[in-house]
Structures are given as structure tokens and as C-alpha cells.
C-alpha positions in Angstrom: 14.9 14.2 -10.6 13.7 11.8 -12.8 9.9 11.1 -11.9 8.2 7.7 -11.4 4.7 7.2 -12.1 2.7 6.1 -8.9 1.0 3.2 -9.5 -1.6 3.7 -12.5 -4.3 6.3 -11.8 -2.1 9.1 -12.9 -0.2 10.6 -9.5 3.9 10.9 -11.1 6.4 11.8 -8.3 9.9 12.3 -8.3 12.3 9.0 -7.9 12.7 9.5 -4.0 10.7 11.4 -1.7 11.4 13.0 1.8 9.6 12.1 4.7 9.4 14.3 7.6 8.0 12.9 10.6 11.5 13.1 12.4 11.7 17.2 11.9 8.6 17.2 14.9 8.4 13.3 16.3 10.4 10.1 17.5 14.3 10.5 16.5 15.4 12.9 19.4 15.6 16.3 19.0 15.0 18.8 15.9 15.7 21.9 15.1 13.1 24.4 13.1 15.0 26.0 10.8 16.9 23.1 9.8 14.0 21.1 8.9 12.6 24.3 6.6 15.7 24.7 4.9 16.0 20.7 4.4 13.0 20.8 2.6 13.7 23.7 0.5 17.4 22.1 -0.8 14.9 19.1 -1.5 12.6 21.4 -3.8 16.2 22.6 -5.0 17.1 18.8 -6.0 13.9 18.2 -7.8 12.6 16.2 -4.8 8.3 16.9 -5.1 6.9 13.9 -2.7 6.7 15.4 1.3 5.2 12.5 3.7 4.2 13.5 6.9 0.9 12.8 9.0 -1.4 14.0 11.6 0.3 11.9 13.9 3.4 13.3 14.0 3.9 15.9 16.6 0.9 15.2 16.8 0.0 17.9 14.3 3.3 20.0 14.5 4.7 18.4 11.6 2.2 18.7 9.3 2.0 22.7 10.7 6.0 23.1 10.1 5.5 21.5 6.4 2.8 23.5 5.7 5.2 26.8 6.7 7.7 25.4 4.1 5.7 25.1 1.6 3.9 28.3 1.7 4.1 29.6 -1.9 5.4 27.1 -3.5 2.3 24.6 -3.8 2.4 24.5 -7.0 6.2 22.2 -6.5 4.9 20.0 -4.1 2.7 16.7 -3.8 2.0 16.9 -0.4 0.9 12.8 1.3 -0.7 13.0 4.6 -2.6 10.5 6.8 -4.9 9.7 9.4 -6.2 7.2 11.8 -3.7 7.6 15.1 -5.3 9.5 17.5 -3.0 11.1 19.9 0.3 10.1 18.1 2.0 7.0 16.9 3.8 6.1 20.1 1.0 5.8 22.4 0.5 9.4 23.2 -2.7 10.5 24.2 -3.8 6.7 24.1 -2.5 6.1 20.9 -5.6 4.7 19.3 -6.6 4.0 15.8 -9.8 5.3 14.1 -11.5 4.7 10.9 -14.6 5.4 11.4 -15.9 7.6 8.5 -16.8 10.7 10.8 -13.3 11.0 11.8 -11.3 10.5 8.5 -13.7 13.7 7.4 -13.1 16.1 10.4 -9.3 14.3 10.2 -8.9 15.9 7.0 -10.6 19.1 7.4 -8.0 19.4 10.5 -4.7 18.5 8.3 -5.9 20.8 5.4 -5.7 23.3 8.2 -2.9 23.4 9.5 -1.1 22.6 6.0 -2.7 25.3 4.8 -3.6 23.8 1.4 -6.5 23.7 -0.7 -6.1 19.7 -1.5 -4.1 17.2 0.1 -2.5 15.1 -3.4 -2.0 11.6 -1.6 -4.2 10.7 1.5 -3.6 7.6 3.4 -5.2 5.9 6.3 -2.5 5.0 8.4 -3.3 1.9 10.2 -6.1 0.0 9.4 -8.8 -0.3 12.5 -10.2 -3.7 12.7 -12.9 -2.7 14.1 -14.7 -0.1 11.3 -14.9 -2.0 7.7 -12.1 -0.9 5.6 -15.6 -0.4 3.0 -17.0 2.3 5.4 -13.5 4.0 5.8 -12.7 4.1 2.1 -15.9 5.4 1.3 -15.4 8.7 3.2 -12.0 8.9 1.8 -13.9 8.4 -1.4 -15.8 11.6 -0.6 -13.3 13.3 0.4 -12.2 12.6 -3.4 -15.1 13.8 -5.1 -15.2 17.1 -2.7 -11.8 17.6 -4.4 -10.3 17.9 -0.9 -8.3 15.0 -1.8 -6.7 13.7 -5.3 -5.5 10.7 -4.8 -6.0 7.7 -1.8 -3.4 5.2 0.3 -3.2 2.9 2.0 -0.4 1.6 5.3 0.6 -1.2 6.2 -2.2 -3.0 4.7 -2.5 -6.5 4.5 -3.3 -7.9 0.2 -6.5 -9.1 1.2 -7.5 -5.6 2.6 -6.0 -3.5 0.4 -8.1 -6.0 -2.4 -11.4 -4.7 -0.7 -10.2 -0.9 -0.6 -9.5 -0.8 -4.4 -12.8 -2.3 -5.0 -14.0 0.3 -2.9 -12.3 3.5 -4.4 -8.8 3.3 -6.7 -6.0 2.8 -4.6 -3.0 4.5 -6.0 -0.6 4.0 -2.7 0.4 1.3 -0.7 2.9 2.3 2.3 5.2 -0.2 4.1 8.0 -0.3 5.7 10.5 -1.9 3.1 14.4 -2.2 2.9 17.2 -4.5 2.9 16.6 -5.0 6.5 12.4 -5.6 5.9 12.0 -8.0 2.8 8.8 -9.7 4.0 6.4 -7.4 1.3 8.0 -9.4 -1.3 5.9 -12.2 -0.6 2.7 -10.9 -1.0 2.3 -7.5 -0.8 4.5 -6.8 -3.5 2.5 -9.2 -5.9 -0.7 -8.1 -5.0 -0.1 -4.0 -5.4 1.5 -4.9 -9.1 -1.4 -6.9 -9.8 -3.9 -4.0 -9.3 -1.6 -1.0 -10.7 -0.7 0.4 -7.3 2.1 2.0 -6.5 4.9 1.4 -3.7 6.4 3.9 -1.0 8.8 2.3 0.9 9.2 4.1 4.2 12.2 3.4 7.2 14.1 2.4 3.4 17.5 2.9 6.1 16.5 0.4 8.3 15.6 3.9 10.9 19.2 4.5 10.2 20.8 1.7 10.8 21.6 0.9 7.1 23.5 3.7 7.4 26.3 2.4 9.4 26.6 5.0 12.0 24.9 3.1 14.8 27.4 1.1 16.7 25.9 0.8 20.5 22.6 1.1 21.5 23.9 4.2 23.6 24.5 6.4 20.5 21.0 6.4 20.5 19.8 9.8 22.4 17.9 9.6 26.1 14.3 10.3 24.0 14.9 8.5 20.6 11.8 6.5 20.1 14.2 3.3 18.3 15.3 2.4 22.0 12.6 0.7 22.2 12.6 -1.4 19.2 13.1 -4.6 19.6 15.9 -4.4 16.6 17.6 -1.8 18.4 17.7 -4.3 21.5 20.1 -6.4 23.6 21.1 -9.3 20.8 19.1 -8.3 18.2 21.5 -4.9 17.9 24.9 -7.1 17.7 23.0 -9.2 15.1 21.8 -6.7 12.9 25.9 -4.8 13.1 26.7 -7.7 11.2 24.2 -7.6 8.7 24.8 -3.6 8.0 29.2 -4.8 8.0 27.8 -6.8 5.0 26.4 -3.7 3.5 29.3 -2.0 4.0 31.6 -3.9 2.6 29.9 -3.8 -0.7 29.6 -0.2 -0.5 33.5 0.4 -0.4 34.0 -1.8 -3.6 31.3 0.9 -4.9 32.9 3.7 -3.6 29.5 4.7 -1.9 27.9 4.8 1.2 25.8 1.9 2.9 23.1 4.4 3.0 23.2 5.4 -0.9 23.7 1.8 -1.6 20.4 0.1 0.8 18.6 3.6 -1.5 20.1 2.1 -4.9 18.9 -0.7 -4.8 15.5 0.2 -3.4 15.0 2.4 -6.6 16.1 -0.5 -9.1 13.1 -2.8 -7.8 9.9 -2.1 -9.8 7.5 0.7 -8.8 9.4 1.5 -5.6 9.3 5.3 -3.9 11.2 5.6 -1.5 11.2 8.0 0.8 14.2 8.3 3.4 13.3 11.0 6.4 15.9 13.0 7.7 15.9 16.6 9.4 19.7 17.2 8.1 20.7 18.8 4.9 23.9 16.4 4.9 22.1 13.6 5.3 19.3 14.8 2.2 22.5 15.6 -0.3 24.2 11.9 0.8 20.6 10.0 0.2 19.4 12.0 -3.0 23.3 11.4 -4.4 21.6 8.1 -4.3 20.1 8.5 -7.3 23.6 8.2 -9.4 24.3 5.0 -8.8 24.0 2.4 -11.3 24.0 -1.5 -10.2 24.5 -4.4 -12.0 23.0 -7.7 -12.2 26.2 -9.3 -10.3 26.1 -6.0 -7.6 22.2 -7.1 -7.0 23.1 -10.7 -6.3 25.6 -9.9 -4.3 23.3 -7.3 -2.3 20.3 -9.9 -1.7 23.4 -12.4 -0.6 24.7 -10.1 2.2 21.1 -8.8 3.4 18.7 -12.0 2.2 15.1 -11.9 3.4 14.5 -12.7 6.7 18.4 -11.3 8.3 17.5 -8.9 10.3 17.6 -10.3 14.0 14.1 -8.9 15.9 10.7 -7.6 15.5 9.6 -4.1 13.9 7.7 -3.2 16.5 7.1 -4.7 20.0 3.4 -5.2 18.9 2.9 -5.7 15.8 -0.9 -6.3 15.7 -1.6 -3.0 14.2 0.8 -3.7 11.0 -0.4 -5.6 7.9 -4.4 -5.0 9.1 
């Protein structure tokens, strides 16, 4: 798989990564054996960027990744995160903690669960509004000096916060949601990271599965699925967002590809963007990787922009948006 330089600090990763959260959290039941088989197949296909967090599970996703990559450390770029205490969805309180002492403690815990000597890319999962970003990133920089971490990242940070963080220690990557139904980063975030030489990692590049076209009714979601509580999957928003997906499906049909493949190809056509579609199934992984072979013409890109313009999605990304763009 063609490599892509992530930012200007020297980290090179595969053009597409693998989001691993759903193997342990949020999207209904998962099978550990298939999840590990999916990670191994991703390696065979040339994917080397694997994205996790101590909050996924909590903790169990890092343990799963550690088990899957045992004996293959040289092949992978491990990206994990700290900051959510008790999980990402309110488990144990869902508190955000950016204190320097927590940064150090969280890193040691992740290293142990992953079974590695260092973390390739270490993100602050969310900005803690009660702790100066300079203090948090200062503690993260110490981890780099100690050899526990190679590169630093931020998630869902606002441009001003990102600049302040980057002034303390070079930030290699910003990770936020970015897809055909979440194009807000194009306003300020993407221009900022390009100016600063920071790479861009797009999570939920398939709109949490909505852009695959496989979800047609709210009832299609498993009873314990995290998406049931997200505004875009509820009520009238669901119906309006189906209209957006159907427009994407029409264009995908003319290219003889799936809506998911078209959405990923569109993202990879954006300068400096590395998508990390998440899946726990081999079938979906194979479909996603096939998007690398799709070539989009300027006319294709124009049609896609018209079908899914910025702001077209109905509903907020989260029911509480106070924790993002901090």
C-alpha cells in the first residue's frame, strides 16, 4: 500500500489506517477471533496504522490490539489516546482528565496493555478545559524525551488550541471526524493543520456506518448500539440523512463501486488526509481497502461535492458537543 507522510515530523503510515474501537466498544457485540483475524488481514493488505484508546472498553481494546500485534511490532504504527476516564460514553463518569500526572499514568498503563516499549502516536483524546494545554502537552513532550512515545497528536482540538499545543512540542497529527456528512473541518481546521505542517487523521470516515447505505431504519441498529443515542441516527434526522446517502449511492453506481468505497476515495483525494475506517469484520475491511484503487476525476469530485455539500447532514454529531473543538 502506498505510504503517506503524516505531517512534517517524519511519521510515515499507510494511506489508510484501521480504527479498532468497534472491536471492543460502542457498536454492539464483536467476536475477538474475527477482530484479530481482521487486524492480521489488514497487515497483509499493507495497513500499518492501528488506532485505539485506553477509553475503548475501557482498556480492553488496547489489550486486544496488543494480543493481535504480538511478535509483529516492527510492522505496525500504534496510535492510542488518553484523556477520557471511564470510557467515551459516560461509563464511570466519562470525565476528561488532562492533568500532567494523569498523562504519565495513562501512558504507562497503555504501554503495559499493548505490550510495547513505545507508542508511535499518542493523542490527547479530548481537550481538558480545566488544564492549560501547555501543561498537558508539556507532560506529553516528557514522554517523547523518555522514549515512551515517538510522536504527539491531538483529537477534536480547535485551531487556537492546536497552535498553542504545537508551540510547546510539534504536533504530528490532528484527529477529528471528517467525512461526506461531517465537512466542518474544511472551514478552519484543515487550513490550520496545513499551515503548521500537521497531518490529518479522519475518524468515522463512513459516518459511523451511515454512508455505507446498509442502514435503512433506526431498528437496524442493535439494541446496545452506541449510535442509537446520536442525534443523526434519530427521528427526522435519520430520514433526511438517508436522502444524502442515496445521492452518494447514485454516484457510486455510475462508478461501479459501493457508497462506502466512494466516500473513502473522496477522503483520500483530499490533501494530507489519512482515513481510519473502523470495522471488526473481514468483509468490510476488504471492501474498504478496495477503495484505494478508485480514481476520481475532477468531474467526479464536483458531483460528490454537490451531492454531499458542507452542512448537508441533519443533526449534531453528538448529543453534547461541549467536549469537541476545545
